[in-house]
N, C-alpha and C positions, 0 to 999 in steps of 0.2 A: 199029690199036690202038697207043696210046702206050707206048713202052718206058720202063721205070723204071730209073733210075740205081742200080747195085749199091751204090755208096757211100751214097746216100740211103736205100736199103732197110736197110743195115747200121746207119745212124744211128738210124732209126726203131725198129729191133729193140732196140737198146741202150736207148733211151728207154722203150719198152714194158716191157722187162725190169726196169728200175729202178723204174718206176711200180708195177708188179705187186709188187715186193719191198716197197715202201713201204706199199701198201694192205693187204697181207696181214699186215704186222707179224710176220713169222715169224722174223726174224733179230734177233740181239742177246741181251741177258740182262736180269736184274732191275736192273742198274745203268745200262746204256746201250743205246739202240736204234742198231744199226749192222749193216753187211753184211760183217763180217770178224771173224776170230779172230786171236789173237796167239800166236806161238811164244815161250815164255819162254826167254831166253838162259841163265838160271841153271840150269834143270833140263831144258831141251829138250822140255818138254811144251806142249800146245796148250790155251789157255783162251779164254773169250769176252772177258775183259778183265783188267786187273791186279788188280781187286778180287776177281774169281773165283779168280784164282791165289792171292792172299794168304789168302783164306778157306780154300782147300783145303790149302795148305801149313802153315797155323797149327795144324791139327788132326792133323798126322802123329804117329804113335805115338812115333817117335824124336825127341826134342827137338833133336838135332843136325841133323836133316833140315829143320827148320822155317826158313823164310826168306821174305823179301819181295822182290818184283821191283823192279828199278830201271828206271823207265819209259823213261828216255833211252837205255837199252841195247838196247831192242827193235829188231831188224833185219828180221825176217820176219813177214808176216801171211798168212792164208789166206782167200781170198774165199769168203764163205758162199754165193754164188750158183752159182759154177762149181767151187768147191773147189780153186782153183789157189793154190799157195804161191808167194810172190813177195816182193821187197823192199818195204819200207814206201813207200806212195804213196796218194794219195786215190782214184785211179781204177784199177780192175783192168786189168792189162795183157793179159788174155785176153778177157774178156767185155765190158769197157768200162763196167761198172756203177760208180757212185760209191759207195765203201764207207762214206762218212760225209758228211753235208752240211757238218758242221764238221770240219776236219782240221788238226792241228798236227804239223808235221814234226819239231819239237823234242821234244815230249812223246810222239810216236807215238800221238796221241789222236784217236779218231773218235767222233762223236755226231750223230744226226739231229735231236735236239731243239734247234733253234737259238733257241727262245724264251728259253733261258737267256742268250743273248747272250754266248757264250764269247769269251774272248780270252786270248792268252798274255801273262802278266805277266813282263816281263823282270827286275823286281826280285825277285820270288818265285822265278822260274825254272820255274814251272809254269802251267798254264792255270787261269784263274779265271772266275767268272761275274758279269756285271754285274747279273744278276737277284738276286744276293745282296748287291748294293750294297757291294762291298769296295773299299777304297782303300788304297794302300800307305802305311805309316806311316814318316815320316822321323825320328821320335824315335830317338835312339841306343839306348835300352833296348829299344824295340820293333822295331828294325831287322830287316828280313827278314820282316815280318808284314803281312798285309792285314787291315784292320778295316773295320767298317761306316762309311759316310760320316758318319752323324750322331754317330759316336764319335771322329771325327778329332781334335778338341780337347777331348774330354769323356770321358776314361778314365784310370784309374790305371795307371801304367806298371810292369809287372813284366817284367824282362829275359827275352826269348825265351819269353814266356808261351804263344804259339801253337805253339811247337815242343815241346809236351809232350803227355801223354796225358790224355784226359778222366778226371777223378777218379771218375766214376760207372761208365762202361762200359769204360774203359781203351783206347779207340781213339785212335790218333794224330791229333791235331787239325789239324796243319798242312795235310795234303792230304786230309782227310776230305771226303766228298761231302755230309755233313750240316752244317746251319748251326750255327755256333759263336757263343758270346756271351762278353762280358767282364763279370765281376761287379764290384761296387763296390770290392772289394779288389784287383782287377787280375788275378786268376786267371781262367782260361778253362775252359769246358766246353760240351758240346753244348746247344743250346737245348731240344731234346726232353728231355734228361736233367735240365735245370734245372726244366722244367715238372713232370716226374714227381716230382722231389725236393720241389717246392712242394706237390704234391698230398698228399705224405706228411707235410706240415707240418714239413719240414726247411728251416730258413731260415738255416743257417750254411754257410759255405764248407767243403767237405770237406778242404781243404788247410790253411787257416789258422784256421778256426773263427770268422772274423769274420761278422757279420750281413750278408747279401747283399741285403736289401730292408728297406723301412720296415715294421716290424711293429707300429707304434703302434695302428693301427686294429684289428688282430687282437687285441691285448691288451685294448683298450677293449671289444671285443665280448665277450670272455671275462669281463671284470669285470661287464658288464651282465647276463650270464647268471647269474653267481654271486649278484649282488644280488637278482635276481628269484626265484631258487630258495631263497636263504638271506638273508632280510632283515636278520638280525642281523650279517651279515658287514660291512656298512658301518659299524655302530656299533663293532665291534671294531677296525676299521682306524682310525676316528676317535680312539678312546681311546689306541691305540698312538702315533698321530701327536702327540696332545696330551702324552703322557708323554715322548716323545722330544724334544719342543720345550721341556720343562721347565714 
């Protein structure tokens, strides 16, 4: 009977453990799929990710206790498979499981969903997603921000526009996991918040009150509805126009 190499057996065991963890999707949180948790250096508590930390601490009863984690300061992680606490690394130093298919040693970031095509943006200083088609802006006013590729030479510049809070939901835009957009006026907000605002027929920027989209078709539709329901409306408008023109 052929003897099996112990090292080979150990390697296969690690692969099986990792495959099982992936298939069962039992690790991670609503924000990221991963096989580790982080120990927050600011409060020494354990969370699934930095967003989980920020959501929990933002609702603390004492306003003085509310805070956000600095991702670059994270030093310790806990493997979700074997529960071993260790220094930040992609592979667990005890069970050998890969704690995230994508790993950034700078941001201390783990994520299994590599379809996002994550990469670390040296200009921004954080990890970005090619899936969101971001490109760094070299414009002096926009410096330090990533915009959609099709907006590279087609957006109004507002200084540090991305380093602000969404005017609808008040989440910080620069490192938000939600897709952001730049309005015609140059101010920014979440795409989902913009769509929701449009559904409520709000077509002005909440910050500067400038129109954020072409509303000519909307007003034309309203005028047509008024004419159909009130035929005399068009005659009143015509008389007023004639009077105003002398």
